[in-house]
Residue, then its C-alpha position, 0 to 999 in steps of 0.5 A: m085829620r084821620d089816616g085814611q084821609m092822607v091815605c086817600t089823597r096819596n093814592l089819587n092825587r096823581a090821577n087827579h093832577n093828570i085830569q086837572l093839568g090837562n085842562a089847565a095847561e092849554s087843555e093838553e095832556i101835560n106828560l112831565g117827561n115829554i116837558n122835560t125832553a131835552f131839546e137841542n137848538k144846536t142841531d145841523t138844521l139850525k147850525d147857521i140860524v141868525l137868531t131874533k131878539e126873542g130867540k136869544k131870550p131863554q125858553k121858560e119851563i112853565e108860564f102861568v097865564y092869568d089874561k082871560q083874553k090870552c087863554d081865549e086865544l087857545a080856544e081856538l082849534v088850530r091855534f091850540q094844534i099849532v102849540q100842541v105840535l110845537r110842544q112835541g118837537i122834531d127829529d133832527t141831527q147833531t154833528t160834532q167833529d174832533f181831530n185826533e192829533e196822534t193819528n192825524e184823523r177827523i172824528i165825526r160823530q151824529k147823533m139824533v136829537k129832538r128839537n122843538i124850534m120848527s119852520v112852517v113846512e115842518i109843523v105842517r109835516a109834523s101835523v100829518e105824522s101826529d096823532c094829537c092833531e088833525v092836518i094843519t095847512k100852510n094857509q092856516l099857519y100864516h093865518h094864526l102864527p101871527k096871532l099866536i106871537e101877537s098874544g105871547y104863546v110863540i115867538k119867531y126864533g131865527t131865520v136861516t138863509t140858504g143861497k137865496r132862500t130864507t127859512d123863519y123858525y118858530r119856538r114856544t115862549a115856554k114848554g108848558f102853559m098853565l091857563l089860569g083865567s080860563d073858565p073851568l066850567a067851559d072845558e067840562e066836557h074835555i074833563k069828562r072825557k079825560i076822566s073817561e080815559g083815566r077810568e079805563k087806564i086805572a081798569s086796565i092797570f089794576d085788579l079792583n073790583i068795580s061795578p059800572e054803577s060804582g064806576n059811574e060815581l067815581s067819575k062823578l066825584w072825580l069831576k067835582s074834585t078837579l072842578l074843586q082843585m081848579e078853583y084853588r090853583g090860581k091861588i097857589a100860582k100867585m105865590i110863585r116868584g117870578d119866572v119859574a126855570d126849574p123843570e119840577v114846578l109842576e111836581l111842586f105845584e101839584l104837592m102845594l096844590n093838594i095840600y092846599s086842598m086837603g083843608s076843604d072838608e068838602y074835597v077830603q070828602i070826595q076824596r074819602k069816597m073815592q077811596e071807598i069805591l076803588f079799595s072797597d075789597s082792601 
């Protein structure tokens, strides 16, 4: 293997990874920083919550979904958007109290935190404020939440009782889902759109002299590379032992996927052609 081939992979694997995961993980653009956001479950809103049996279980970092029927559950737009909103979470406060015996004073501290456990009203409100989706109505939530719970994407986390009013709260079963049972070609238009956005970002960030013709060729190669890697992702995912609790699993998955991909002559040639387009003046 020549040095140029390895350099190409190092330069382009992050861009390919973003597009590939954008399709594989719920067709949502996964941002590792967002997935690794420190969400709090001990907030002021949830201080008196009574947990369900499922709510007492820790949330997975990522779940690999192999069943096609389960993957298809997120093909419905509203369900997809509900899962998106729950991933983003909302702002809450966390108040702690300390007692200073020397001064005989009670010290109260409050800080802003993120919470990814939400009620129906909060999901509706978050959808109104979010740029990622359309407004979700209460009726839509009451219709689709049971289906998301049944298919294993969401749990009823617990209930807060205030006087005579009870409020149920919901949470995703995992911070990220990688859909390995879906048909890559079914989401080809989505991938093309994400590649187009990726091209625009590359052009705005890097000083590259790429003609419109070369840019179109780059997009075609990028699509081929992405679809090719999507054929391999299931093989790599099946090598993972049990439930994943390590938040760095996506980075390790990317590394393993790219190493595996380098065994394909077709993949290597595509990467080399992409390198020639991007770095023709280097």
